C-alpha positions in Angstrom: -1.6 12.2 -0.9 1.2 12.7 1.5 4.6 14.0 0.7 6.2 10.6 0.5 3.4 8.5 -1.0 2.3 8.2 -4.7 -1.3 7.8 -5.9 -1.6 4.8 -8.2 -4.5 4.0 -10.6 -5.6 1.1 -12.6 -3.7 2.6 -15.5 -0.4 3.2 -13.7 -0.4 0.2 -11.3 1.8 -2.1 -13.5 4.4 0.6 -14.1 4.4 2.1 -10.6 4.2 -1.2 -8.6 4.7 -4.4 -10.5 7.6 -3.2 -12.6 9.2 -1.0 -9.9 12.8 -1.9 -9.0 12.2 -1.5 -5.2 9.7 -3.2 -2.9 6.4 -1.3 -2.9 3.9 -1.1 -0.1 0.4 -0.5 -1.5 -2.4 0.9 0.7 -5.8 0.0 -0.7 -8.2 2.5 0.8 -11.4 4.6 0.3 -12.4 8.1 1.5 -15.5 6.7 3.4 -13.5 4.1 5.3 -12.9 4.9 9.0 -10.1 2.5 9.6 -8.4 3.8 6.4 -8.4 7.3 7.9 -6.8 5.9 11.0 -4.0 4.0 9.2 -3.4 6.7 6.6 -1.1 8.8 8.8 0.9 5.6 9.8 1.4 4.7 6.1 2.7 8.2 5.5 5.1 7.9 8.5 6.3 4.6 7.1 6.8 6.2 3.6 9.0 8.8 5.2 11.0 6.4 7.4 11.6 3.9 4.6 11.9 6.3 1.7 15.3 5.0 0.7 14.2 1.3 0.9 10.6 1.1 -0.4 8.1 3.0 -2.4 4.7 3.6 -0.8 1.6 3.8 -3.1 -2.0 4.4 -2.4 -4.9 3.0 -4.4 -8.4 4.4 -4.0 -10.6 1.3 -4.5 -13.7 3.3 -5.4 -11.9 4.8 -8.4 -9.7 1.8 -9.3 -11.9 -1.3 -9.2 -9.7 -3.1 -11.8 -6.7 -3.4 -9.6 -8.8 -4.0 -6.4 -10.6 -6.8 -8.2 -7.4 -8.3 -9.6 -5.9 -8.6 -6.1 -9.1 -9.8 -4.4 -9.5 -6.7 -2.2 -12.7 -7.3 -0.3 -12.0 -5.4 2.9 -10.2 -2.2 3.4 -7.8 -1.0 4.5 -5.6 -3.7 2.9 -1.9 -3.2 2.8 0.1 -5.4 0.3 3.9 -5.5 0.0 5.2 -6.2 -3.5 8.7 -7.4 -4.2 10.0 -8.1 -7.7 6.4 -7.7 -8.9 5.0 -10.3 -6.6 2.8 -10.0 -3.5 5.0 -11.1 -0.6 2.8 -10.1 2.3 -0.7 -8.7 3.0 -2.5 -7.3 6.0 -6.2 -6.5 6.2 -7.7 -4.0 8.6 -6.1 -1.5 11.0 -2.7 -2.5 12.4 -0.4 -0.6 14.8 2.6 0.9 13.3 5.0 -1.6 14.9 3.2 -4.5 13.3 3.5 -2.8 9.9 7.2 -2.1 10.4 7.7 -5.8 11.4 6.0 -6.9 8.1 8.2 -4.6 6.0 11.5 -5.5 7.9 10.9 -9.2 7.5 10.6 -8.9 3.7 13.4 -6.4 2.9 
């Protein structure tokens, strides 16, 4: 995990994401996923840039199938933005950083 992101598991998801008092950007990823490796550094940059406004969490879908199933994650990377415990936006697949920033800025 990067310096500004937190790893979240099936066990910690509710506390770390759903019940968190700030918006949370969740990166659903896996080690074998090429596009996940491409978007990973962008997610870390966003975590640093938005550290006072949002929390950024990463969920390894291979090790946390419960959460991935609960939110219907069928393709990765999937980035979901939670606000007040609800999903307010979702993007699937690699996206450039400016598109990710636009998604966050629209929902803050």
